[in-house]
TIVEX-356071 format. One record per residue (C-alpha): z, x, y; residue number from 1; residue in three letters. Coordinates in Angstrom, 3 decimals. Each point is the difference from the previous one (the first is absolute). Example, Ala and Ser with C-alpha at 12.3 -4.5 7.8 and 13.67 -1.06 7.14 Angstrom:
residues 2
<node z="7.800" x="12.300" y="-4.500" nr="1" rest="Ala"/>
<node z="-0.660" x="1.370" y="3.440" nr="2" rest="Ser"/>
This chain:
residues 221
<node z="118.274" x="87.209" y="56.145" nr="1" rest="Met"/>
<node z="1.524" x="3.193" y="1.432" nr="2" rest="Asn"/>
<node z="0.874" x="3.151" y="-1.906" nr="3" rest="Gly"/>
<node z="3.741" x="-0.641" y="0.031" nr="4" rest="Glu"/>
<node z="-0.401" x="-3.400" y="-1.702" nr="5" rest="Cys"/>
<node z="-2.361" x="1.447" y="-2.609" nr="6" rest="Met"/>
<node z="2.439" x="2.810" y="-0.790" nr="7" rest="Ala"/>
<node z="2.902" x="-2.417" y="-0.237" nr="8" rest="Phe"/>
<node z="-1.898" x="-2.168" y="-2.481" nr="9" rest="Glu"/>
<node z="-0.292" x="2.930" y="-2.394" nr="10" rest="Glu"/>
<node z="3.594" x="-0.751" y="-1.093" nr="11" rest="Tyr"/>
<node z="0.597" x="-2.877" y="-2.382" nr="12" rest="Asp"/>
<node z="2.299" x="-2.810" y="1.063" nr="13" rest="Asn"/>
<node z="3.017" x="1.315" y="-1.922" nr="14" rest="Tyr"/>
<node z="-0.236" x="3.511" y="1.477" nr="15" rest="Glu"/>
<node z="-0.435" x="-1.427" y="3.482" nr="16" rest="Gln"/>
<node z="3.110" x="-2.133" y="-0.432" nr="17" rest="Ser"/>
<node z="2.079" x="2.966" y="-1.215" nr="18" rest="Glu"/>
<node z="-1.102" x="2.200" y="2.860" nr="19" rest="Arg"/>
<node z="0.673" x="-2.688" y="2.596" nr="20" rest="Val"/>
<node z="3.477" x="-0.745" y="-1.347" nr="21" rest="Gln"/>
<node z="0.919" x="3.691" y="-0.058" nr="22" rest="Lys"/>
<node z="-1.254" x="0.476" y="3.538" nr="23" rest="Trp"/>
<node z="2.002" x="-3.002" y="1.206" nr="24" rest="Leu"/>
<node z="3.182" x="1.314" y="-1.615" nr="25" rest="Arg"/>
<node z="-0.455" x="3.362" y="1.711" nr="26" rest="Glu"/>
<node z="-1.115" x="-1.314" y="3.359" nr="27" rest="Asn"/>
<node z="1.454" x="-3.490" y="0.270" nr="28" rest="Gly"/>
<node z="2.562" x="0.889" y="2.658" nr="29" rest="Leu"/>
<node z="-2.623" x="1.894" y="1.977" nr="30" rest="Ser"/>
<node z="-2.232" x="-3.055" y="-0.022" nr="31" rest="Ile"/>
<node z="2.790" x="-2.264" y="1.268" nr="32" rest="Val"/>
<node z="0.893" x="2.496" y="2.720" nr="33" rest="Ala"/>
<node z="-3.652" x="0.399" y="0.912" nr="34" rest="Gly"/>
<node z="-0.460" x="-3.761" y="0.309" nr="35" rest="Ile"/>
<node z="3.117" x="-0.254" y="2.201" nr="36" rest="Ala"/>
<node z="-1.149" x="2.853" y="2.242" nr="37" rest="Ile"/>
<node z="-3.460" x="-1.524" y="0.108" nr="38" rest="Gly"/>
<node z="1.343" x="-3.379" y="1.108" nr="39" rest="Leu"/>
<node z="2.085" x="1.607" y="2.734" nr="40" rest="Val"/>
<node z="-3.075" x="1.907" y="1.100" nr="41" rest="Gly"/>
<node z="-2.136" x="-3.132" y="0.067" nr="42" rest="Ile"/>
<node z="2.504" x="-1.972" y="2.055" nr="43" rest="Phe"/>
<node z="0.633" x="2.976" y="2.298" nr="44" rest="Gly"/>
<node z="-3.726" x="0.449" y="0.489" nr="45" rest="Trp"/>
<node z="-0.402" x="-3.697" y="0.769" nr="46" rest="Gln"/>
<node z="2.783" x="0.118" y="2.590" nr="47" rest="Gln"/>
<node z="-1.591" x="3.053" y="1.597" nr="48" rest="Trp"/>
<node z="-3.392" x="-1.732" y="0.092" nr="49" rest="Arg"/>
<node z="1.553" x="-3.075" y="1.626" nr="50" rest="Asn"/>
<node z="1.734" x="2.219" y="2.562" nr="51" rest="His"/>
<node z="-3.276" x="1.791" y="0.742" nr="52" rest="Gln"/>
<node z="-1.824" x="-3.317" y="0.382" nr="53" rest="Ala"/>
<node z="2.597" x="-1.247" y="2.507" nr="54" rest="Arg"/>
<node z="-0.235" x="3.242" y="1.958" nr="55" rest="Asn"/>
<node z="-3.790" x="-0.155" y="0.105" nr="56" rest="Glu"/>
<node z="0.116" x="-3.610" y="1.153" nr="57" rest="Ser"/>
<node z="2.348" x="0.876" y="2.866" nr="58" rest="Met"/>
<node z="-2.065" x="3.069" y="0.904" nr="59" rest="Ala"/>
<node z="-3.140" x="-2.125" y="-0.009" nr="60" rest="Ser"/>
<node z="1.560" x="-2.495" y="2.404" nr="61" rest="Gln"/>
<node z="1.112" x="2.777" y="2.352" nr="62" rest="Leu"/>
<node z="-3.475" x="1.505" y="-0.013" nr="63" rest="Tyr"/>
<node z="-1.581" x="-3.376" y="0.781" nr="64" rest="Lys"/>
<node z="2.426" x="-0.457" y="2.891" nr="65" rest="Gln"/>
<node z="-0.893" x="3.470" y="1.300" nr="66" rest="Ala"/>
<node z="-3.700" x="-0.845" y="-0.142" nr="67" rest="Gln"/>
<node z="0.522" x="-3.327" y="1.802" nr="68" rest="Ile"/>
<node z="2.055" x="1.702" y="2.704" nr="69" rest="Ala"/>
<node z="-2.631" x="2.701" y="0.388" nr="70" rest="Gln"/>
<node z="-2.817" x="-2.547" y="0.276" nr="71" rest="Ala"/>
<node z="2.020" x="-1.851" y="2.641" nr="72" rest="Ser"/>
<node z="0.388" x="3.153" y="2.069" nr="73" rest="Gly"/>
<node z="3.732" x="0.232" y="-0.705" nr="74" rest="Lys"/>
<node z="0.019" x="3.717" y="-0.678" nr="75" rest="Gln"/>
<node z="3.776" x="0.445" y="0.142" nr="76" rest="Asp"/>
<node z="0.646" x="-2.754" y="-2.535" nr="77" rest="Ile"/>
<node z="-2.719" x="1.329" y="-2.294" nr="78" rest="Ala"/>
<node z="1.588" x="3.459" y="0.220" nr="79" rest="Ala"/>
<node z="3.394" x="-1.460" y="-0.961" nr="80" rest="Gln"/>
<node z="-1.425" x="-1.633" y="-3.119" nr="81" rest="Phe"/>
<node z="-1.776" x="3.228" y="-0.912" nr="82" rest="Ser"/>
<node z="3.187" x="2.003" y="0.438" nr="83" rest="Glu"/>
<node z="1.889" x="-2.415" y="-2.231" nr="84" rest="Gln"/>
<node z="-2.673" x="0.315" y="-2.681" nr="85" rest="Leu"/>
<node z="0.054" x="3.786" y="0.134" nr="86" rest="Met"/>
<node z="3.801" x="0.093" y="-0.072" nr="87" rest="Thr"/>
<node z="0.900" x="-2.714" y="-2.513" nr="88" rest="Asp"/>
<node z="-3.141" x="-0.129" y="-2.167" nr="89" rest="Tyr"/>
<node z="-1.262" x="3.577" y="0.131" nr="90" rest="Ala"/>
<node z="-1.329" x="-0.149" y="-3.570" nr="91" rest="Lys"/>
<node z="-2.042" x="-3.132" y="0.600" nr="92" rest="Ser"/>
<node z="-3.750" x="0.226" y="0.642" nr="93" rest="Pro"/>
<node z="0.598" x="-2.299" y="2.985" nr="94" rest="Tyr"/>
<node z="2.040" x="2.772" y="1.648" nr="95" rest="Ala"/>
<node z="-2.987" x="2.321" y="-0.461" nr="96" rest="Ile"/>
<node z="-2.280" x="-2.626" y="1.552" nr="97" rest="Phe"/>
<node z="2.402" x="-0.366" y="2.930" nr="98" rest="Ala"/>
<node z="0.129" x="3.765" y="0.578" nr="99" rest="Ala"/>
<node z="-3.802" x="0.177" y="-0.127" nr="100" rest="Ser"/>
<node z="-0.313" x="-2.888" y="2.459" nr="101" rest="Asp"/>
<node z="2.432" x="1.750" y="2.325" nr="102" rest="Arg"/>
<node z="-2.066" x="3.184" y="-0.248" nr="103" rest="Ala"/>
<node z="-3.099" x="-1.995" y="0.969" nr="104" rest="Lys"/>
<node z="1.743" x="-1.301" y="3.104" nr="105" rest="Gln"/>
<node z="1.174" x="3.487" y="0.867" nr="106" rest="Gln"/>
<node z="-3.544" x="1.318" y="-0.373" nr="107" rest="Leu"/>
<node z="-1.285" x="-2.652" y="2.373" nr="108" rest="Gln"/>
<node z="2.668" x="1.145" y="2.476" nr="109" rest="Ala"/>
<node z="-1.183" x="3.600" y="-0.576" nr="110" rest="Lys"/>
<node z="3.412" x="0.942" y="-1.407" nr="111" rest="Gln"/>
<node z="-1.449" x="2.246" y="-2.686" nr="112" rest="Leu"/>
<node z="3.270" x="1.810" y="-0.784" nr="113" rest="Asp"/>
<node z="1.796" x="-3.288" y="-0.616" nr="114" rest="Lys"/>
<node z="-2.899" x="-1.378" y="-2.049" nr="115" rest="Ala"/>
<node z="0.032" x="3.064" y="-2.211" nr="116" rest="Glu"/>
<node z="3.774" x="-0.318" y="-0.460" nr="117" rest="Ala"/>
<node z="-0.334" x="-3.669" y="-1.006" nr="118" rest="Ser"/>
<node z="-2.681" x="0.865" y="-2.540" nr="119" rest="Leu"/>
<node z="2.029" x="2.926" y="-1.350" nr="120" rest="Ala"/>
<node z="2.844" x="-2.465" y="-0.649" nr="121" rest="Trp"/>
<node z="-2.434" x="-2.333" y="-1.751" nr="122" rest="Ala"/>
<node z="-1.347" x="2.805" y="-2.171" nr="123" rest="Glu"/>
<node z="3.471" x="1.132" y="-1.077" nr="124" rest="Ser"/>
<node z="1.046" x="-3.554" y="-0.935" nr="125" rest="His"/>
<node z="-3.225" x="-1.269" y="-1.589" nr="126" rest="Ala"/>
<node z="0.666" x="-0.532" y="-3.698" nr="127" rest="Gly"/>
<node z="-3.450" x="-1.289" y="-0.877" nr="128" rest="Asp"/>
<node z="-2.461" x="2.923" y="-0.407" nr="129" rest="Pro"/>
<node z="-2.917" x="-1.876" y="1.588" nr="130" rest="Ala"/>
<node z="2.143" x="-0.968" y="2.992" nr="131" rest="Leu"/>
<node z="1.149" x="3.613" y="0.382" nr="132" rest="Lys"/>
<node z="-3.637" x="1.162" y="-0.048" nr="133" rest="Ser"/>
<node z="-0.959" x="-2.520" y="2.668" nr="134" rest="Leu"/>
<node z="2.900" x="1.185" y="2.158" nr="135" rest="Thr"/>
<node z="-1.101" x="3.607" y="-0.436" nr="136" rest="Gln"/>
<node z="-3.508" x="-0.974" y="1.086" nr="137" rest="Leu"/>
<node z="1.435" x="-1.498" y="3.190" nr="138" rest="Arg"/>
<node z="2.095" x="3.118" y="0.604" nr="139" rest="Ile"/>
<node z="-3.146" x="2.124" y="-0.238" nr="140" rest="Ala"/>
<node z="-1.691" x="-2.281" y="2.549" nr="141" rest="Gln"/>
<node z="2.871" x="0.544" y="2.442" nr="142" rest="Val"/>
<node z="-0.044" x="3.752" y="-0.619" nr="143" rest="Glu"/>
<node z="-3.711" x="0.072" y="0.751" nr="144" rest="Leu"/>
<node z="0.678" x="-1.973" y="3.179" nr="145" rest="Gly"/>
<node z="2.443" x="2.724" y="0.995" nr="146" rest="Arg"/>
<node z="-2.654" x="2.690" y="-0.750" nr="147" rest="Asp"/>
<node z="2.237" x="1.291" y="-2.777" nr="148" rest="Asn"/>
<node z="-2.930" x="0.549" y="-2.349" nr="149" rest="Thr"/>
<node z="1.788" x="2.333" y="-2.422" nr="150" rest="Ala"/>
<node z="2.779" x="-2.543" y="-0.526" nr="151" rest="Ala"/>
<node z="-2.557" x="-2.807" y="-0.423" nr="152" rest="Ala"/>
<node z="-1.830" x="1.903" y="-2.751" nr="153" rest="Leu"/>
<node z="3.312" x="0.837" y="-1.696" nr="154" rest="Ser"/>
<node z="1.021" x="-3.672" y="0.038" nr="155" rest="Thr"/>
<node z="-3.361" x="-1.092" y="-1.409" nr="156" rest="Leu"/>
<node z="0.400" x="2.548" y="-2.800" nr="157" rest="Asp"/>
<node z="3.236" x="-1.744" y="-1.056" nr="158" rest="Arg"/>
<node z="-1.825" x="-3.261" y="-0.704" nr="159" rest="Ile"/>
<node z="-0.894" x="-0.410" y="-3.710" nr="160" rest="Pro"/>
<node z="-3.685" x="0.405" y="-0.785" nr="161" rest="Ala"/>
<node z="-0.635" x="-3.641" y="-0.909" nr="162" rest="Asn"/>
<node z="1.768" x="-1.645" y="2.946" nr="163" rest="Asp"/>
<node z="-2.048" x="-1.336" y="2.928" nr="164" rest="Tyr"/>
<node z="-2.590" x="2.720" y="-0.503" nr="165" rest="Gln"/>
<node z="-2.579" x="-1.583" y="2.291" nr="166" rest="Gly"/>
<node z="2.472" x="-0.057" y="2.900" nr="167" rest="Leu"/>
<node z="1.543" x="3.361" y="-0.893" nr="168" rest="Val"/>
<node z="-3.332" x="1.816" y="-0.157" nr="169" rest="Gln"/>
<node z="-1.221" x="-1.608" y="3.218" nr="170" rest="Glu"/>
<node z="3.137" x="1.118" y="1.831" nr="171" rest="Leu"/>
<node z="-0.313" x="3.450" y="-1.551" nr="172" rest="Arg"/>
<node z="-3.521" x="0.141" y="1.388" nr="173" rest="Gly"/>
<node z="1.283" x="-0.960" y="3.458" nr="174" rest="Asp"/>
<node z="2.551" x="2.822" y="-0.145" nr="175" rest="Val"/>
<node z="-2.612" x="2.504" y="-1.142" nr="176" rest="Leu"/>
<node z="-2.344" x="-1.041" y="2.815" nr="177" rest="Val"/>
<node z="2.775" x="0.729" y="2.494" nr="178" rest="Lys"/>
<node z="0.425" x="3.418" y="-1.639" nr="179" rest="Leu"/>
<node z="-3.721" x="0.682" y="0.372" nr="180" rest="Gly"/>
<node z="-0.549" x="0.152" y="-3.773" nr="181" rest="Arg"/>
<node z="-3.149" x="-2.120" y="-0.075" nr="182" rest="Ser"/>
<node z="-1.109" x="0.798" y="-3.552" nr="183" rest="Asp"/>
<node z="3.421" x="-0.853" y="-1.433" nr="184" rest="Asp"/>
<node z="0.129" x="-3.153" y="2.130" nr="185" rest="Ala"/>
<node z="-3.385" x="-1.084" y="-1.322" nr="186" rest="Arg"/>
<node z="1.224" x="0.413" y="-3.593" nr="187" rest="Lys"/>
<node z="3.102" x="-2.053" y="0.790" nr="188" rest="Ala"/>
<node z="-2.041" x="-2.822" y="1.565" nr="189" rest="Tyr"/>
<node z="-2.365" x="-0.016" y="-2.970" nr="190" rest="Gln"/>
<node z="2.977" x="-0.162" y="-2.378" nr="191" rest="Ala"/>
<node z="1.342" x="-2.919" y="2.041" nr="192" rest="Ala"/>
<node z="-3.324" x="-1.829" y="-0.320" nr="193" rest="Leu"/>
<node z="-0.006" x="0.556" y="-3.752" nr="194" rest="Ser"/>
<node z="3.529" x="-1.383" y="-0.295" nr="195" rest="Ala"/>
<node z="-0.712" x="-3.160" y="2.006" nr="196" rest="Leu"/>
<node z="-1.704" x="-3.089" y="-1.385" nr="197" rest="Ser"/>
<node z="-3.358" x="-1.065" y="1.411" nr="198" rest="Glu"/>
<node z="1.693" x="-2.910" y="1.795" nr="199" rest="Glu"/>
<node z="2.679" x="2.139" y="1.694" nr="200" rest="Ala"/>
<node z="-0.088" x="-0.493" y="3.793" nr="201" rest="Pro"/>
<node z="0.695" x="3.717" y="0.609" nr="202" rest="Gln"/>
<node z="-3.355" x="1.061" y="-1.435" nr="203" rest="Arg"/>
<node z="-1.867" x="-0.599" y="3.251" nr="204" rest="Gly"/>
<node z="2.394" x="2.151" y="2.022" nr="205" rest="Ala"/>
<node z="-0.092" x="2.727" y="-2.644" nr="206" rest="Leu"/>
<node z="-3.800" x="0.134" y="0.076" nr="207" rest="Lys"/>
<node z="0.129" x="0.315" y="3.785" nr="208" rest="Met"/>
<node z="2.417" x="2.928" y="-0.319" nr="209" rest="Lys"/>
<node z="-2.334" x="1.688" y="-2.469" nr="210" rest="Leu"/>
<node z="-2.950" x="-0.580" y="2.352" nr="211" rest="Asp"/>
<node z="1.967" x="1.519" y="2.876" nr="212" rest="Asp"/>
<node z="0.683" x="3.089" y="-2.109" nr="213" rest="Leu"/>
<node z="-3.681" x="0.265" y="-0.864" nr="214" rest="Ala"/>
<node z="-0.995" x="-0.237" y="3.679" nr="215" rest="Val"/>
<node z="2.638" x="2.542" y="0.992" nr="216" rest="Ala"/>
<node z="-1.244" x="2.337" y="-2.735" nr="217" rest="Gly"/>
<node z="-3.582" x="-0.185" y="1.271" nr="218" rest="Lys"/>
<node z="1.087" x="0.624" y="3.565" nr="219" rest="Gln"/>
<node z="2.034" x="2.985" y="-1.072" nr="220" rest="Gly"/>
<node z="-2.817" x="1.465" y="-2.065" nr="221" rest="Ala"/>
């Protein structure tokens, strides 16, 4: 039994009844108004939820169509679906997925400026914190690909400490290697290993990167 119930039971039945009746007389209208406002809020919330569900369903269908078109080699059609998602459903996670997919295609075409612009749009529209962090990680990858190491480190610093730490620290190590900061890179790779589970497929590549640093350190000694 919680403390409130125990305290309430300290009153005898008559005193409880008197207090309740007095409170109702003083607050009766407020209660009625509160119930009315509450009902409006409940129905309004339900309508909003239904509207959101319909929007997400339509966004999902558009994203599936974009993926099918992309898999079929119909780049122009896929781009049209992606544009519609980003224009009409900008707040939907599916629009973020579409922008990220477009950035991937642009990277493959070596259009790094366009890929970075697509990911910047995704970052600015991502409502879910984890999705925003993943987008920032991809932005840092593009910045590293453009040899913009300072920007890559700045982007990685924006990612919250508990998000994708294995991937974040590995990429940080890659940036630091490019900067010639071997000791800092080693610490980043070791932090990445600590953050990853024993079954993570990245562990093998990380150990190879650490071995390469060790070899380079011996050769430079």
